[in-house]
C-alpha positions as CSV (number, residue, x, y, z in Angstrom):
1,M,9.4,23.8,-11.1
2,S,7.9,23.7,-7.6
3,M,6.6,27.3,-7.9
4,S,4.8,26.4,-11.1
5,I,3.2,23.3,-9.7
6,A,2.3,25.0,-6.4
7,S,-0.1,27.4,-8.2
8,L,-1.9,24.4,-9.7
9,I,-2.1,22.6,-6.3
10,A,-3.2,25.7,-4.4
11,N,-6.8,25.4,-5.8
12,V,-7.2,21.6,-5.1
13,P,-10.4,21.2,-3.0
14,S,-8.9,18.8,-0.5
15,G,-5.7,20.8,-0.1
16,L,-2.1,19.7,-0.5
17,F,-2.2,16.8,2.0
18,G,-5.4,15.4,0.5
19,Y,-3.9,15.7,-3.0
20,L,-0.7,13.9,-2.0
21,Q,-2.7,11.1,-0.3
22,E,-4.7,10.7,-3.5
23,V,-1.6,10.6,-5.7
24,N,0.2,8.2,-3.3
25,G,-2.5,5.6,-4.2
26,C,-0.7,5.1,-7.5
27,Y,1.9,3.0,-5.8
28,S,0.8,2.3,-2.2
29,I,-2.1,-0.1,-3.1
30,P,-0.1,-2.2,-5.6
31,I,2.7,-2.5,-3.2
32,L,0.3,-3.5,-0.4
33,T,-1.3,-6.1,-2.7
34,I,2.1,-7.6,-3.5
35,I,3.1,-7.8,0.2
36,V,-0.2,-9.4,1.3
37,V,-0.3,-12.0,-1.5
38,G,3.4,-12.7,-1.0
39,Y,3.0,-13.3,2.7
40,L,-0.2,-15.5,2.4
41,T,0.8,-17.7,-0.6
42,K,3.8,-19.8,-1.5
43,R,3.1,-20.6,-5.1
44,V,2.3,-17.3,-6.7
45,P,5.2,-16.4,-9.1
46,A,7.1,-13.2,-9.5
47,L,5.2,-12.6,-12.7
48,A,2.1,-12.0,-10.6
49,A,3.8,-9.3,-8.7
50,K,5.0,-7.6,-11.9
51,V,1.5,-7.7,-13.4
52,G,0.0,-6.6,-10.1
53,I,2.2,-3.5,-9.8
54,I,1.7,-2.5,-13.4
55,S,-2.1,-3.1,-13.4
56,G,-2.5,-1.3,-10.0
57,V,-0.6,1.8,-11.2
58,V,-2.3,2.0,-14.6
59,L,-5.9,1.3,-13.3
60,Y,-5.6,3.8,-10.4
61,S,-4.1,6.4,-12.7
62,V,-6.8,5.9,-15.3
63,S,-9.5,6.0,-12.5
64,Q,-8.3,9.2,-10.8
65,F,-6.9,11.2,-13.7
66,I,-9.1,10.3,-16.6
67,L,-12.5,8.9,-15.3
68,K,-12.8,11.1,-12.3
69,P,-12.5,14.4,-14.2
70,Y,-14.8,13.0,-16.9
71,Y,-17.6,12.1,-14.5
72,G,-17.0,14.9,-12.0
73,E,-15.8,14.8,-8.4
74,E,-19.3,14.7,-7.0
75,N,-20.4,11.8,-9.2
76,Y,-17.4,9.6,-8.7
77,P,-16.4,7.4,-5.7
78,H,-13.9,8.7,-3.2
79,F,-10.3,7.7,-3.9
80,L,-10.2,5.5,-0.8
81,H,-13.1,3.5,-2.2
82,I,-11.3,3.2,-5.5
83,M,-8.2,2.0,-3.6
84,A,-10.2,-0.7,-1.8
85,I,-11.8,-1.9,-5.1
86,L,-8.4,-2.0,-6.9
87,F,-6.8,-3.8,-3.9
88,V,-9.4,-6.6,-4.2
89,F,-9.1,-6.6,-8.0
90,N,-5.3,-6.9,-7.9
91,V,-5.4,-9.7,-5.4
92,I,-7.8,-11.6,-7.7
93,I,-5.4,-11.0,-10.7
94,M,-2.4,-12.1,-8.7
95,L,-4.1,-15.3,-7.4
96,A,-5.4,-16.1,-10.9
97,I,-1.9,-15.8,-12.3
98,G,-0.7,-18.0,-9.4
99,K,-3.3,-20.6,-10.4
100,L,-2.5,-20.5,-14.1
101,F,1.3,-20.3,-13.7
102,P,2.2,-21.6,-10.2
103,R,5.8,-21.8,-9.0
104,E,7.2,-25.2,-9.5
105,E,8.2,-25.5,-5.8
106,A,6.7,-23.7,-2.9
107,Y,8.7,-20.8,-1.5
108,E,10.5,-21.7,1.8
109,Q,12.1,-19.1,4.0
110,S,15.5,-20.1,5.1
111,Y,17.8,-18.5,7.7
112,T,21.1,-17.7,6.0
113,K,22.9,-16.6,9.2
114,Q,24.1,-13.5,7.4
115,V,22.5,-11.3,10.1
116,D,22.5,-12.0,13.8
117,I,18.8,-12.2,14.9
118,T,19.4,-12.7,18.6
119,P,16.7,-10.9,20.5
120,W,17.8,-7.8,22.5
121,K,17.7,-8.6,26.2
122,Y,15.9,-5.3,27.1
123,T,13.1,-5.6,24.6
124,K,10.3,-6.4,27.1
125,V,11.4,-3.8,29.6
126,I,11.8,-1.0,27.1
127,G,8.4,-2.0,25.5
128,I,6.7,-1.7,28.8
129,V,8.3,1.7,29.5
130,I,7.3,3.0,26.1
131,C,3.7,1.8,26.6
132,A,3.6,3.4,30.1
133,I,4.9,6.7,28.6
134,V,2.2,6.6,25.9
135,I,-0.6,5.9,28.4
136,F,0.7,8.6,30.7
137,T,0.9,11.1,27.9
138,Y,-2.7,10.3,26.8
139,L,-4.0,10.6,30.3
140,Y,-2.1,13.8,30.9
141,F,-3.5,15.6,27.8
142,Q,-7.0,14.2,28.0
């Protein structure tokens, strides 16, 4: 299966990495939309996330695999621009669903004590050491 697909991908203008980045947009932007809206709102229901993921995947797939070949690569926006447009569009869809069908009660995060979240005592020291290593590496290879 991989050998048969490889021959099709070999002639992709942006190469394998560019092609994979373009295809990853099918799921990455809808997931990002759900995470952002979920963190910033308390009354948007689960229905909005379901609609957001489906609309994101469908609209991006139609855009990249139907409209783009129809209009031609040079006449169509870059896939990153399409991702940005669909991100905004999905946020609007999710917020509209939240306005029309809000959760009855606002979501409240509660600590269940199922996991110990005591901070590690060496966090700051190790963080400083890692930052120093990164800065040293940057300066050494500059």
